[in-house]
C-alpha positions as CSV (number, residue, x, y, z in Angstrom):
1,M,-1.4,7.6,7.1
2,S,1.3,10.1,7.6
3,A,-1.0,12.0,10.0
4,V,-1.4,8.9,12.2
5,P,1.4,7.8,14.6
6,A,2.7,4.4,13.3
7,A,3.0,2.7,16.7
8,A,-0.5,3.8,17.7
9,W,-2.0,2.5,14.5
10,D,-0.1,-0.8,14.6
11,R,-1.3,-1.5,18.1
12,C,-4.9,-1.7,16.7
13,F,-4.0,-4.6,14.4
14,P,-2.4,-8.0,14.8
15,A,1.3,-7.8,14.0
16,H,1.3,-11.0,11.9
17,Y,-1.0,-9.5,9.2
18,P,1.2,-7.3,7.0
19,F,-1.5,-5.5,5.0
20,T,-2.9,-3.4,7.8
21,Q,0.5,-2.4,9.1
22,H,1.2,1.3,9.0
23,R,4.3,0.9,6.9
24,F,2.4,-0.9,4.1
25,L,-0.5,1.5,3.8
26,A,1.7,4.5,4.3
27,A,4.0,3.4,1.4
28,L,1.0,3.0,-0.9
29,E,0.1,6.6,-0.2
30,A,3.6,8.1,-0.2
31,H,4.5,6.6,-3.6
32,G,1.5,7.4,-5.7
33,C,-0.5,4.1,-5.5
34,A,-3.4,4.7,-3.2
35,V,-3.9,8.4,-3.7
36,P,-6.7,10.7,-5.1
37,E,-5.1,10.7,-8.5
38,T,-5.5,7.0,-8.8
39,G,-9.1,7.0,-7.4
40,W,-8.2,6.1,-3.9
41,T,-8.6,9.0,-1.5
42,P,-7.4,8.0,2.0
43,C,-9.9,8.9,4.8
44,H,-9.1,6.4,7.5
45,A,-11.5,5.9,10.4
46,L,-10.1,6.6,13.9
47,V,-11.6,6.1,17.3
48,E,-10.0,8.2,20.1
49,D,-10.6,8.8,23.7
50,D,-11.0,12.2,25.3
51,A,-7.2,12.5,25.7
52,G,-6.7,11.8,22.0
53,E,-5.3,8.3,22.5
54,L,-6.0,6.0,19.5
55,L,-8.4,3.2,20.6
56,G,-9.3,1.8,17.1
57,A,-8.8,2.3,13.4
58,A,-10.0,1.1,10.0
59,P,-8.5,1.6,6.6
60,L,-10.9,3.6,4.6
61,Y,-10.9,5.2,1.2
62,L,-13.2,7.3,-0.9
63,K,-13.3,5.6,-4.3
64,T,-14.1,7.1,-7.7
65,H,-14.2,3.7,-9.5
66,S,-14.2,0.0,-8.6
67,Y,-10.8,-1.1,-9.8
68,G,-8.3,-2.8,-7.6
69,E,-10.9,-4.1,-5.1
70,F,-11.6,-7.7,-6.5
71,V,-15.2,-7.6,-5.3
72,F,-16.9,-6.6,-8.4
73,D,-19.8,-4.2,-8.2
74,F,-19.7,-2.7,-11.8
75,S,-23.2,-4.0,-12.4
76,W,-24.4,-2.1,-9.3
77,A,-22.9,1.1,-10.6
78,Q,-24.6,0.5,-13.9
79,A,-28.0,-0.1,-12.2
80,S,-27.5,3.1,-10.2
81,Q,-26.9,5.0,-13.3
82,R,-30.0,3.6,-15.0
83,L,-31.9,4.8,-11.9
84,G,-30.5,8.3,-12.5
85,R,-28.4,8.2,-9.3
86,R,-24.7,8.7,-8.8
87,Y,-22.8,5.7,-7.6
88,Y,-19.3,7.2,-7.4
89,P,-17.7,8.3,-5.1
90,K,-18.3,5.5,-2.7
91,L,-16.7,4.6,0.7
92,V,-14.6,1.5,0.9
93,S,-12.8,-0.3,3.8
94,A,-10.2,-2.5,2.0
95,I,-6.6,-3.1,1.4
96,P,-5.8,-1.5,-1.9
97,F,-5.1,-4.0,-4.7
98,S,-5.0,-6.9,-2.2
99,P,-7.8,-9.5,-2.2
100,V,-6.6,-11.0,1.2
101,T,-8.9,-11.8,4.1
102,G,-7.9,-10.1,7.3
103,P,-8.9,-7.6,10.0
104,R,-10.6,-4.4,8.9
105,L,-12.0,-3.2,12.3
106,G,-8.8,-2.7,14.2
107,A,-9.3,-2.7,18.0
108,S,-9.0,-5.1,20.9
109,D,-12.0,-3.7,22.7
110,P,-15.3,-5.2,21.3
111,A,-17.1,-2.0,22.0
112,V,-14.7,0.0,19.9
113,R,-14.9,-2.5,17.1
114,A,-18.7,-2.1,17.1
115,V,-18.3,1.7,16.9
116,L,-16.0,1.3,13.9
117,A,-18.6,-1.1,12.2
118,Q,-21.4,1.5,12.7
119,A,-19.2,4.3,11.5
120,G,-18.9,3.0,7.9
121,P,-22.6,3.2,6.9
122,A,-23.1,6.2,9.1
123,V,-20.3,8.3,7.5
124,A,-21.5,7.2,4.0
125,A,-25.1,8.3,4.9
126,A,-24.0,11.6,6.5
127,S,-21.8,12.4,3.4
128,R,-24.6,11.5,1.0
129,L,-22.5,8.8,-0.6
130,S,-24.1,6.0,-2.6
131,S,-22.7,3.2,-0.6
132,F,-20.2,1.7,1.9
133,H,-18.2,-1.5,1.2
134,A,-15.9,-3.6,3.5
135,L,-14.0,-6.2,1.6
136,F,-12.4,-9.6,2.4
137,L,-13.6,-9.7,6.0
138,E,-12.9,-12.0,8.9
139,P,-16.1,-13.6,10.1
140,A,-16.2,-11.6,13.3
141,D,-15.9,-8.3,11.5
142,C,-18.5,-9.3,8.9
143,A,-21.0,-10.1,11.7
144,L,-20.5,-6.6,13.2
145,L,-21.1,-5.0,9.9
146,L,-24.2,-7.0,9.3
147,D,-25.4,-5.7,12.7
148,A,-24.7,-2.2,11.4
149,G,-27.1,-2.7,8.5
150,C,-24.8,-4.1,5.8
151,V,-25.6,-7.2,3.6
152,E,-23.1,-10.0,3.1
153,R,-21.6,-11.1,-0.1
154,N,-19.6,-14.3,-0.6
155,D,-17.1,-15.7,-3.1
156,I,-14.6,-18.5,-3.3
157,Q,-10.8,-18.5,-3.2
158,F,-8.4,-21.4,-3.1
159,H,-5.8,-21.7,-0.3
160,W,-3.2,-24.4,0.5
161,S,-2.8,-25.8,4.0
162,N,0.2,-27.5,5.5
163,P,-0.7,-30.2,8.1
164,G,3.0,-30.8,8.7
165,Y,4.5,-32.2,5.4
166,A,8.0,-33.4,5.7
167,D,8.9,-32.1,2.2
168,F,7.3,-31.4,-1.2
169,A,7.4,-35.2,-2.0
170,D,5.4,-35.9,1.1
171,F,2.8,-33.3,-0.1
172,V,2.7,-34.8,-3.6
173,A,2.2,-38.3,-2.2
174,Q,-1.1,-37.3,-0.6
175,L,-2.6,-36.3,-4.0
176,S,-4.7,-38.6,-6.1
177,S,-2.9,-40.5,-8.8
178,A,-4.2,-38.3,-11.6
179,K,-3.4,-35.0,-9.8
180,R,0.0,-36.3,-8.8
181,K,1.0,-37.2,-12.3
182,K,-0.2,-33.9,-13.7
183,L,1.7,-31.9,-11.1
184,L,5.0,-33.8,-11.6
185,R,4.6,-33.5,-15.4
186,E,4.3,-29.8,-15.1
187,R,7.4,-29.5,-12.8
188,R,9.3,-31.7,-15.2
189,R,8.5,-29.5,-18.2
190,V,9.8,-26.5,-16.3
191,A,13.0,-28.3,-15.4
192,E,13.5,-29.5,-18.9
193,A,13.3,-25.9,-20.1
194,G,16.5,-25.3,-18.0
195,L,14.9,-23.0,-15.5
196,R,16.2,-22.6,-11.9
197,F,14.5,-20.9,-9.0
198,E,15.5,-18.8,-6.0
199,V,13.4,-17.4,-3.1
200,R,14.9,-14.2,-1.8
201,A,13.8,-11.5,0.7
202,G,13.1,-8.1,-0.9
203,G,15.9,-6.5,1.1
204,E,18.5,-8.8,-0.6
205,L,18.0,-7.2,-4.0
206,D,19.7,-4.1,-5.1
207,E,18.0,-1.3,-7.1
208,A,19.1,-2.8,-10.5
209,Q,17.6,-6.2,-9.6
210,W,14.4,-4.5,-8.4
211,A,14.2,-2.8,-11.7
212,Q,14.2,-6.2,-13.5
213,V,11.6,-7.4,-11.1
214,Y,9.5,-4.3,-11.7
215,A,9.7,-4.7,-15.5
216,L,8.3,-8.2,-15.2
217,Y,5.6,-7.0,-12.8
218,C,4.6,-4.3,-15.3
219,N,4.5,-6.7,-18.2
220,T,1.5,-8.5,-16.7
221,Y,-0.5,-5.2,-16.7
222,E,0.7,-4.2,-20.1
223,E,-0.7,-7.4,-21.5
224,R,-4.0,-6.5,-20.1
225,G,-3.8,-2.9,-21.5
226,Q,-3.8,-1.2,-18.1
227,P,-1.2,0.7,-16.0
228,P,0.4,-1.2,-13.0
229,Y,-1.2,-0.6,-9.6
230,L,2.1,-0.3,-7.7
231,S,5.0,2.0,-8.4
232,M,8.7,1.3,-8.6
233,E,9.2,3.8,-5.7
234,F,6.8,1.7,-3.6
235,F,8.9,-1.4,-4.1
236,L,12.1,0.4,-3.4
237,D,10.7,1.8,-0.1
238,Y,8.6,-1.0,1.2
239,G,10.1,-4.0,-0.6
240,Q,13.8,-3.2,-0.4
241,A,13.8,-2.5,3.4
242,A,16.0,-4.9,5.3
243,D,13.0,-6.2,7.4
244,S,10.5,-6.2,4.5
245,P,8.1,-9.1,4.5
246,L,8.3,-9.4,0.7
247,R,9.6,-12.7,-0.6
248,L,10.4,-13.0,-4.3
249,V,10.3,-16.2,-6.2
250,L,12.8,-15.6,-9.0
251,A,13.0,-17.8,-12.1
252,Y,16.2,-17.8,-14.2
253,E,17.2,-19.1,-17.5
254,E,21.0,-19.3,-17.1
255,R,21.7,-15.8,-15.7
256,H,18.6,-14.1,-17.1
257,L,15.7,-13.4,-14.9
258,V,12.6,-14.6,-16.8
259,A,9.8,-14.6,-14.2
260,V,8.9,-13.5,-10.7
261,A,6.2,-14.1,-8.1
262,I,5.9,-11.4,-5.5
263,T,4.7,-12.7,-2.2
264,L,4.5,-11.4,1.4
265,L,5.2,-13.3,4.6
266,G,2.9,-12.8,7.5
267,G,2.9,-14.9,10.6
268,D,2.3,-18.5,9.5
269,T,1.0,-17.5,6.1
270,L,2.5,-16.8,2.7
271,Y,0.5,-14.4,0.6
272,G,1.0,-14.6,-3.2
273,R,0.3,-11.2,-4.7
274,H,1.7,-10.5,-8.1
275,W,3.6,-12.2,-10.9
276,G,5.3,-11.4,-14.2
277,A,7.2,-13.2,-17.0
278,A,9.4,-12.1,-19.9
279,A,8.6,-15.2,-22.0
280,R,6.2,-18.1,-22.2
281,Y,7.3,-21.5,-20.9
282,H,5.0,-24.5,-20.4
283,S,3.7,-24.6,-16.8
284,L,6.0,-21.7,-15.7
285,H,3.1,-19.9,-14.0
286,F,2.2,-22.9,-12.0
287,E,5.8,-23.5,-10.9
288,T,6.5,-19.9,-10.1
289,C,3.3,-19.0,-8.4
290,Y,2.2,-22.2,-6.7
291,Y,4.8,-25.0,-6.5
292,Q,7.7,-22.8,-5.4
293,G,5.5,-21.2,-2.8
294,I,4.3,-24.6,-1.5
295,E,8.0,-25.7,-1.2
296,Y,8.9,-22.5,0.6
297,C,6.0,-23.0,3.1
298,I,7.1,-26.5,3.8
299,R,10.7,-25.5,4.3
300,Q,9.8,-22.6,6.6
301,G,7.0,-24.5,8.5
302,L,4.3,-22.1,7.4
303,R,0.7,-23.4,7.8
304,R,-1.0,-21.7,4.9
305,F,-0.5,-20.3,1.4
306,D,-3.0,-17.8,0.1
307,A,-2.0,-17.6,-3.6
308,G,-4.5,-14.9,-4.6
309,A,-8.0,-14.4,-5.9
310,Q,-10.2,-16.9,-7.8
311,G,-8.7,-19.6,-9.9
312,E,-10.4,-23.0,-9.9
313,H,-7.3,-24.4,-11.6
314,K,-5.6,-24.2,-8.2
315,L,-7.9,-27.0,-7.0
316,S,-6.1,-29.7,-8.9
317,R,-2.8,-28.5,-7.6
318,G,-3.5,-29.0,-3.9
319,F,-5.4,-25.9,-3.0
320,V,-8.9,-26.1,-1.5
321,P,-11.9,-23.8,-1.6
322,V,-12.5,-21.3,1.1
323,T,-15.4,-18.7,1.4
324,T,-14.6,-15.0,1.3
325,R,-16.9,-12.4,2.8
326,S,-17.6,-8.7,2.2
327,A,-20.3,-6.4,3.6
328,H,-22.2,-3.7,1.7
329,W,-24.5,-0.9,2.6
330,L,-26.4,1.1,-0.1
331,A,-28.2,4.3,0.5
332,D,-30.8,4.1,-2.3
333,P,-33.8,1.9,-1.2
334,E,-34.6,0.7,-4.7
335,L,-31.0,-0.3,-5.5
336,R,-30.5,-1.8,-2.1
337,S,-33.6,-4.0,-2.5
338,A,-32.3,-5.3,-5.8
339,V,-28.9,-5.9,-4.4
340,V,-30.2,-7.7,-1.3
341,H,-32.2,-10.1,-3.4
342,A,-29.4,-10.7,-5.9
343,L,-26.9,-11.4,-3.1
344,A,-29.3,-13.9,-1.5
345,R,-29.3,-15.9,-4.7
346,E,-25.5,-15.4,-5.1
347,R,-24.8,-16.7,-1.6
348,R,-26.8,-19.8,-2.2
349,Y,-24.9,-20.4,-5.5
350,V,-21.5,-19.8,-3.8
351,G,-22.5,-22.2,-1.0
352,E,-23.6,-24.9,-3.4
353,R,-20.5,-24.4,-5.6
354,G,-18.3,-24.6,-2.5
355,Q,-19.9,-28.0,-1.6
356,E,-19.5,-29.2,-5.2
357,L,-15.8,-28.2,-5.2
358,D,-15.3,-29.9,-1.9
359,G,-16.4,-33.1,-3.6
360,H,-13.5,-32.8,-6.1
361,S,-10.7,-32.8,-3.6
362,P,-7.3,-33.3,-5.2
363,F,-6.2,-35.5,-2.3
364,R,-6.5,-39.3,-2.0
365,L,-9.8,-40.4,-0.4
366,E,-9.9,-42.3,2.8
367,D,-11.5,-45.6,3.3
368,P,-14.2,-46.1,5.9
369,A,-11.6,-47.1,8.5
370,G,-9.9,-43.7,8.0
371,E,-6.9,-45.1,6.2
372,P,-5.7,-43.4,3.0
373,G,-6.8,-45.3,-0.1
374,V,-4.1,-47.1,-2.1
375,P,-3.3,-44.8,-5.1
376,D,-3.6,-46.2,-8.6
377,D,-0.2,-45.5,-10.2
378,G,-1.2,-47.2,-13.4
């Protein structure tokens, strides 16, 4: 990213989406996160005119593993190995460590976006790589990549939407009786533990406070037995900047910081990304990562809260299922045929599962006249 002028790159992408902004991707590279040593070799795609002016761009990485992508293809790698063919390195268009849907083909001109879509599989083929993968795609980008020879893969996330709630109580009142009671009970347990919360911009914390936040962030990875994806230097550079989009949900017991949720603000959306805690409290995760974020969205008039990957437990807490998309091209005909058939079955399952989850809405049902049903408060 340091070789690409920031202003030129940023003109290719919408300003409201923080993950494709030059400053975010450049900080990942500059501070040892998305670098060859961690298995992420940057090789971003650029489309230029004859004068060298940047017309389009796509974040692109040569990957030597499948970690930090959140679209799991480990079984494909194993199948490739059984066929006696190398799977890594592979080519990936993604936001490192961030399962967030957004633009991957950065250009306002449809013809340039089509060129970028064709470039992924073409570069992988010319470089004799096993595969090309574009992850967490907007529908329009996905369609272009399917036209370029990729096959679609679907999954489900859970997002919260704000139709214009007056406050958190207004949101809770729209839940079914059982869901409302469960949510309020969880919030009460956190309050009874004596915990208090603040939401602060990343630039409001000094280095010592960031060190506390980082220790909590690292603890989540230590419990899984793996090193953290992001470095302290990344947070001090990107997160501590005065105009950083990072928003931190901080949980205190008296004066001691005991938990944090690290989120990013972009346009009308709050993106929940990471969390960590120093001790276990009943319902602390739900309060820190979900309810405080919902309250913040309502206060700020934000329309959407993307709280991260997977998690059907979000459904009972006011989040609803949404379909995610990725696109994949595989060079080996035998492996490709197997993946194409497997993904056809998987897409059907995801579609059926999404319909099933839609039938378990946490919100009060409406009667035939369109009026909310009377909740049973027991």
